[in-house]
N, C-alpha and C positions, 0 to 999 in steps of 0.2 A: 427528390422531395425533401424539403427541410421542414423545420418547425414553424416557418413563417406562415404556413396555411392555418395554423392554430391561433385561437385568440390568445391574448397575453396571459390570462390566468392559466390556460392549458400549458403554455410554454413554461411558466413558472413551475407548475406541477411536474412537468417533464424534467426541468433542471434540478428540482429537489430529488426526484427519483434517481436521476443519473448520479447525483452527489452521494446519495445513500449507498448505491451499489459500489461506487468508487471507494467510499470510506470502508465498506465491508471488505473489499479486496485488500486494502492497506492493512486492516486489522489482521486478516488471515496471513498476509506476508510477514508481518511482525511475528506472528505465532510460529511461522516456519523458520525464521532467521534466529530468533532469540535462543531457542534450545541448543543450537549449534555453537553459539558464542561462549557457552559455559564449558570450559576445558577441564573441569574437575574429573569428569568421567566421559570420555569421548565415544563410548560404545553406542551402537545404534539403539540398544535397549534403553540406555540412560537418556539419549536424545528424545526417543519416543515418549518416555515417561515425563520428561520435562515439557514436551509439547502437550501431552494430555493435561498436565497441571495448569496450562494456560487457557484451557477450553472456555471457561466462563469469565475470563478477564476482559475488561473493557479496552477500548482504543486508548484512553488516557493511561490506563495501567500498563499496557504493553509498550506504549511509546516511552514511558518512564523507565521501564525495565530495559528497553533497548538502549536508551541513553546511558544508563548505569553499566551496561555491558561493554560499552566502547572503552578501549584503552585510553583514548584521548578524544574527548568530545570537543567539537568546535561550538562556539557561541552561535554561529549561523545555523547549524543543525538544531541545536537546542531551541533557538528562537522560532525556527520554522515549525518544529513539532509542537511546541507550546501553542503557537498561533493556530495551527491546523486543528488541534484537539479542541481548543476554545471555540473556533468557528463551527466545527462539527457539532459540538454540544449546543451551540446557539441555534443551528438549523434544526437539529433533531428534537431538542427539548424545549426551546424557547423561541420558536419561529414567530409566533404571534406577537410576542413582546418586542422582538428584534426588528421585524419587518412590517408589523401591523400598521404603523403610521404611514409608511410608504404605500402600502396596498390600499389603505382607506382613502388616500389622496390620489389613487389611481396612477401612481408613479411606477408603472410596470417595467418600463425600460431600465430605470435606475435599479429596481429590484433584481432584474435579470443581470445587469452589469455586476452588482455585488455578488450574486450567486456564481457568476462566471469567474470572478476574481478568486473566490474561495475554491472553486473547482480547480483552477490552475495551480493554486498552492498545494491542494491535496494531490494533484497529479505529479507535482515535483517529488513528493514523498513516495508516491507509487513507483515512479521511474527509478528512484534510488533503491527502493526495496526489491524491485524486479531485478535490477543489476546484481544486488547482493545475493538474492535467491539463485539466480542463474550461476553466479560464481561458486556458490556452495554446491550446486548440482554438478558443475564441471569438476570441482575438486573431488567429489564423490566418484564421478565417472573415472577420473584419472588416478584415484587412490584405491579405495576398497573394491571398486568394480573392474579395475584393470585385470585383464587375463581371466575374466569370469564369463559365464554364459550370458550374463545380463549386461555386459559392457556395450554391445551394439544397441540394446534398448535404451540404455542411458545416453549414448551418443545421439540417438534419434530424438529422444526427449529434449536434450539440450539444444540441438539444432532447431527443433520445432519451436521451442519457447523463444529462442533467439529471434526467429522469424516472426512469430505471433506478436511478441513484445517489441519488435523492431529495435533490438539492441545490436549495435554495431560490434562485430567481432574485434576482439583485441588479440593478444597472443594466445593461440590455441595450442594446447599441449599435444593434441592428437595429430597435428600437421607434421 
């Protein structure tokens, strides 16, 4: 059962809802990755404090902090993040002005196409951040959690996320 059984306005509403949930996951992953990139104090307490400090930050703010945290930023990543944040803000805060003319003219398929394009760009960011988050967890598993009672739980968590997120294994330090 796909969305084709719904009328076009309902499919648009579903596309918006899906996009909102996707952008929230991206924001949360930024908030997981950013605190680890600050190497001034790598302790767990400092990482958790930096994470708490990001709690009320917006997607635009955390994506900017992420870019600044990179040792070398590529123009491609910067362009993608700038585009994704602008598109997210357009959908969340300015949907009527951005898509109102299309909807008034009943151009539902074009509206859905535009939403799908934005969804795909946000998904690119999501997949990048999932890969980074999994790498961080695997480093934690193989570093601070090695030879601890929690190692097996971390290994299970990493394997589970790799499967759920459909991330192909690279070089696994536990093998």
